C-alpha positions in Angstrom: -29.2 -22.0 -4.1 -25.9 -20.5 -2.4 -28.4 -17.5 -1.6 -31.1 -19.7 0.0 -29.5 -21.8 2.5 -28.4 -20.0 5.7 -27.1 -20.9 8.9 -26.5 -19.0 12.4 -23.1 -18.6 14.2 -23.4 -21.5 16.5 -24.1 -24.0 13.4 -21.2 -22.1 11.4 -19.0 -22.7 15.0 -20.1 -26.5 14.8 -19.5 -26.3 11.2 -16.1 -25.8 11.7 -16.7 -21.7 9.8 -15.6 -18.7 10.8 -18.6 -17.2 13.1 -19.6 -13.9 11.8 -18.4 -10.8 14.2 -22.1 -9.0 14.0 -23.7 -12.7 14.9 -25.8 -12.8 12.2 -27.0 -15.7 10.4 -24.8 -16.1 6.8 -25.8 -18.2 3.6 -23.6 -19.7 1.9 -22.9 -17.6 -0.7 -21.9 -14.5 1.9 -19.1 -17.7 3.3 -17.6 -18.3 0.2 -16.5 -14.6 0.0 -14.2 -15.0 2.9 -10.8 -15.8 2.0 -10.7 -20.3 2.3 -14.0 -21.1 2.7 -14.9 -23.7 -0.8 -17.6 -25.1 -0.9 -16.5 -28.2 0.0 -15.4 -26.7 3.2 -19.5 -25.5 3.6 -21.3 -29.3 2.7 -20.6 -30.2 6.7 -23.2 -27.9 6.8 -25.0 -28.0 4.1 -25.3 -31.0 2.8 -27.2 -29.7 0.1 -24.2 -28.0 -2.0 -22.8 -31.9 -3.3 -25.8 -31.3 -6.1 -23.3 -28.2 -7.3 -20.8 -30.6 -9.8 -17.1 -30.0 -9.0 -16.2 -28.8 -12.1 -18.0 -25.1 -11.2 -16.9 -25.3 -7.6 -13.7 -23.4 -8.5 -16.1 -20.5 -11.0 -18.4 -20.6 -7.8 -16.0 -19.9 -5.4 -14.4 -17.2 -7.5 -17.2 -15.2 -8.4 -18.5 -14.6 -4.8 -15.0 -13.8 -4.0 -14.9 -10.7 -6.4 -18.6 -9.7 -6.1 -17.8 -7.3 -3.7 -15.3 -5.8 -5.7 -17.0 -5.7 -9.1 -20.2 -4.0 -7.7 -17.8 -1.1 -6.2 -16.4 -1.4 -8.9 -19.1 -0.8 -11.1 -20.6 1.7 -8.4 -17.4 3.7 -8.9 -17.8 3.7 -12.7 -21.6 4.9 -12.4 -20.3 7.7 -10.5 -17.8 8.4 -13.2 -19.8 8.9 -15.7 -22.2 11.0 -13.9 -19.4 13.2 -13.1 -18.4 12.5 -16.7 -20.2 15.9 -17.9 -19.2 18.3 -15.0 -18.0 21.3 -16.5 -14.4 23.2 -15.3 -14.6 26.2 -15.2 -12.7 28.5 -17.5 -11.5 30.5 -14.3 -10.1 27.6 -12.4 -6.5 27.9 -10.7 -4.9 24.3 -10.9 -2.6 25.3 -8.2 -4.8 26.8 -5.7 -6.5 23.2 -5.4 -5.0 21.1 -2.6 -4.4 17.4 -3.4 -3.3 18.0 -6.6 0.4 17.2 -7.9 2.6 19.6 -9.6 2.4 17.5 -12.8 -1.3 17.3 -12.2 -1.6 20.7 -12.2 1.0 20.8 -15.5 -1.5 17.6 -17.0 -4.6 20.4 -16.9 -2.9 23.8 -17.4 -1.3 22.3 -20.8 -4.7 20.0 -22.0 -7.3 23.1 -20.6 -10.3 20.2 -20.2 -14.1 21.4 -20.6 -15.1 18.4 -18.3 -14.3 16.6 -15.9 -14.7 13.5 -18.4 -12.0 15.0 -20.7 -9.9 15.4 -18.0 -10.2 11.7 -16.8 -8.9 10.6 -20.1 -5.8 13.4 -19.9 -2.5 10.1 -20.2 -1.4 10.3 -16.3 -3.8 12.2 -14.9 -4.5 9.9 -11.9 -7.9 9.1 -10.2 -7.1 10.5 -7.1 -6.3 14.4 -9.3 -9.7 13.7 -10.9 -11.5 13.4 -6.9 -9.4 16.5 -5.7 -10.8 19.0 -9.0 -14.6 17.3 -8.7 -14.0 18.4 -4.6 -12.8 21.5 -5.8 -15.8 22.5 -8.0 -18.1 21.0 -6.0 -16.7 23.4 -3.1 -16.8 26.6 -5.3 -20.2 25.9 -6.2 -21.6 25.5 -2.4 -19.6 28.5 -1.5 -20.9 30.7 -4.1 -24.1 29.6 -4.3 -23.7 30.6 -0.1 -22.7 34.0 -1.0 -25.9 34.4 -3.5 -28.0 33.4 -0.4 -26.7 35.9 1.9 -27.0 39.0 -0.1 -30.7 38.0 -1.5 -31.4 37.5 2.0 -30.1 41.4 3.0 
């Protein structure tokens, strides 16, 4: 129901709800993602919402408010799973990777993980450090491919 009820900027404004900056219509569900907007406040525009029992309002509002965060977190987890099996080259020099703190370098040198997944499980190693290592691996691989292409065409 929350996604089937929509209104344009003028309707939202007349119902004392914040209009969207992009001028597009918004659903009741979209409005609940905004701070301070409740099902109760949306009822003046969408009286159908009164069919939702009051005992469910708080849960629905919370679910909608955090929906975007959960979607992003799921995307991050999916990306991490995809990169979990990326091999870390044996000859990688962690001291030459930009953005790696001295502590991260020490941890990586001490544990010598074979994959990014193993590195992600090292206590104290930050997500930012993992991203720096991944970027370095990808950049090095791209440089090597480009060098191979250049020598093959020569």
